N, C-alpha and C positions, 0 to 999 in steps of 0.2 A: 459376351462376343469375343471368340477363340484369337489367340495371339496372331494366326493366319491369316482371319478374317480382318484383324486391325489393321498389318501392314498390306492387306490388299486392297483397302480402302482410301490408303495413301499412296499405290502403285501410279493411277493416273497422273496424279499429281507431280511425283518424282520424275516419270518420264517430260513433263513437260518442261521443267526444272532443265534437267540431261539435256534436252535437245538443244534447249536456247541456251544453255552452258557452250555445248558443242558445234552448234548449229546446224547439225542435221540430225532427223530420227536415228539413223544406222547408227552411229555412233555413241549419239545418249543413252538407244537402246542397248545397247553392249555394254555401258556401264554400269547401266540397272540392273542387267542379267549377270555381272561380276558381281556385283553387290551380294545380292539374292544368293549367286552361289558359294560366297565366302563365307555367309553366314550360316549356311547347311551344313557345311564343314567344321563351324566351329559352335557349339552350344552357348559360349558364354556374348559371344557377338549377336546371335538370333534373338537369345532373352532382350537384348539390350538393344535392338532395332524396334522388339515388340513392346519398348516399353511408353514410347511416345513418336510424333510425328518428329521432334526435334532428334532423336536418338537415331531412327532413320536417314536423317538425310547427314548426320556427321557422320554416320558410318559412308553414306557415299560417298561423300567430300574426302573423305580419306583413301577410298580406290582410287577416286579422279585424279587425286593428288600424286599418285606414284606415276602415271604415266603410263605405266605397264600396257595396258589394254587399249590405250591409243596406239602407242609403236606396233601392238601387234596387229590393229587393224591397216593400218598403213602396208604392214609389209605386206599384209593379205590382199594388196594391189585395189585400195577405197575409189570409189568412183570419184569421177571429177568435183562434185558438189563438196564431197569431203575435203581434197588436196585444198580447194580454193580457202574452204572456211579456216584448215588447221592452218593455211599459210598466212592467214588473216591474224587468226588469232596469236597468233607469235610476236604481232607488234603491240598488243595489250596483255598488258598485267594481269595474271587470270583471277588473281585473289580479288582484286579490284570489280572483276565483273562478278563474281561471285556474290560478294557483299552487296552488290546493287541488285543482283536477281534473286536474293534471296530475302529484303526487306521488300520489293515493289511485287514482282512478279509473282513471289509465293507468300507474301504477307507475314513474313516472320518480322517480329520487334527485332531491334540492335541487338536487346538484350539475348534475346536466341538464336539469332545469326551470330554472336560471338560463341556461343555454346558451339553451334554446326563447325567455325570457323577454329575454331581453341585459339581466339585472341580476345582482346578487351574489347569493350562497348566504343570507346572511344575512337579505336583503331578503325572497327566496322563504319562509323559516320564519316570520319576521314577516308577510305575506302571509296564510300559511294560517290563523294564528290569525286573524286581521282577517275571514279569510274566515267562518270557522266562526260566529265570534260576530256575523256580519252577518244570515246566513241562517237559522239556527239561533232565529229567534223565533218559528216559525210553532206554533200551538195544538196540543195533544193530539189524536189523530184514533184512529179504531178502526181496527184492520188484521186483512185476510186474507192468511193464508198458504197458498198451492197452491203443495207440498212433498210429494212420495213415500219420501221420505229421513230417518229418523224423526231420528236425529241432525242432520240439517242444522235440520231442522223447528223443534228444540229451540232450536239454536243461535241461529236467526234470532227466535226468540220471545221469550228473552232479552235480544237485542241491542234490538227493537222495544219489551220493559216498559223498559229498561233508560232508553231514550230519552223515559219519559214517555208514549208510547201503548198502545191497551189491546188484547189480540188477543181481537177478536170470535172465531175460530175457525182450524182448521188441516185442510185438506183434501189428500188423496191421488189424486183424482181429479177429473175435470170435472164430473161429476152430484155431488160432495160439495160442491164450491165454488159449485154452485148453490144446491142445499139449504141450504147455511148463509148464503149473501148474500142470498137471497129472505125469509129469516126476518130477518137482522139485516145490511142493507147497511154495508158499510164505506166510511171514507173513504180508502183507500190497501191496493192489491194488491201482493203479493209473491211470481211465481209462477217456477216449473220449468219446464221446455218440457214434456220426456218426465216423463211420471206413472204411477202404479202398472200400470193395466192396459192400458194401451197410449194412454191417451187425449192428447190436447196440451194442455199448458197453454195455448197459443196459441187455440185452442177455447175454452176455459173463459173465457179471458178476453173475448173477443168475445161469449159470452153475459152477461157482465157488464156488458158497455159498451152492452147495447141497455138497460140500466134508467138511463145517463143515464152521461157522461162523468166518469171519475176516476182520479186517478193511478197508474199503474202500473209497477212494475219485474221486469221479467224475470232471473233470473239461470240461466245453463246454462253448460255446459262446452263447448258449441261456437257462440260468437259468430259464426264467419266465416259458418257456412248463415245466418244470423240476418239480415246486417249486407252485402247485396247492393247495394241501392239502386234494386233493381227492383219494389217495391212496396211501400207505408206499411208501416213498419216501425215499432219499439218506440222511443223518445226515450229508454229509463234502462235498460243492460243492464251487469248484473254478470259477470263471469264466474267461474267457478269453476275450481278452489277459490279463497274468495276471502280479503281481508283485511276482517276487520269496520268498517274504519275506512273501507273504499271503499263497503259499503253504506248506511253511516250518511251521507256523503258522498250520496249518489243518494236517498235518502230525504229529504233536506233538499232535492235540487235539486227532489224531483217535489213536494212539498210545499208548495217554495217558488213554484214554475209554477203549483201547484194542478189539471193536468188532463192527459189522456195523449192521444197520436194516437192513431186507431182503426188498428186492424191493417189492415180488408179495406176 
């Protein structure tokens, strides 16, 4: 496999991390693009990011930590969602959230995260604890689960309840999701992509977003099919099979930012 192919395989996951870190597709993808442009201009950096997934994320984090891309985007009249996201980010220590996302959403070990963040393993573990304390201050909300596999639906319902939220219903189809939401609007949606009757969780979410913007977390076994960078895509995406800690992190992030990018 060529270096370009190796990097391409990791790009969907780097986009996922960048979007969760910044709170939006626009900002996250801007940083990913800046990382690739920097690599193309520096053969040494290009060789480095082609060595491993850890090296690619380390290069991204060096770009992100400079803040130059973020500032440029703000000057370009960023949309309302990006402005809200950046305002809220100002109240959370960035390094803490990086450590949390790397070890949960991206499933790096503490040792790998320490290399990416250029710090010690003990410091990574401490930052993860601090991040949880900083972002788990959101109030309880009502949650709609769109999932056609009963065991996964039950697992998500138990997890959401344990976090102090209330499940207003579980839907196995697009029609059921709309019916439940019409009667009781939710403050958060957890959605599978492929549903029982062949309908799409993406279409179901688009129906719900017509009522107003709200946080949405997609849960899928095929994230690479959704994270192409070619169209508006979900900011919060969890890969099946998932760890409960990963879902917990995604919920905290989604409620922290309080909104979700429209898909279409």
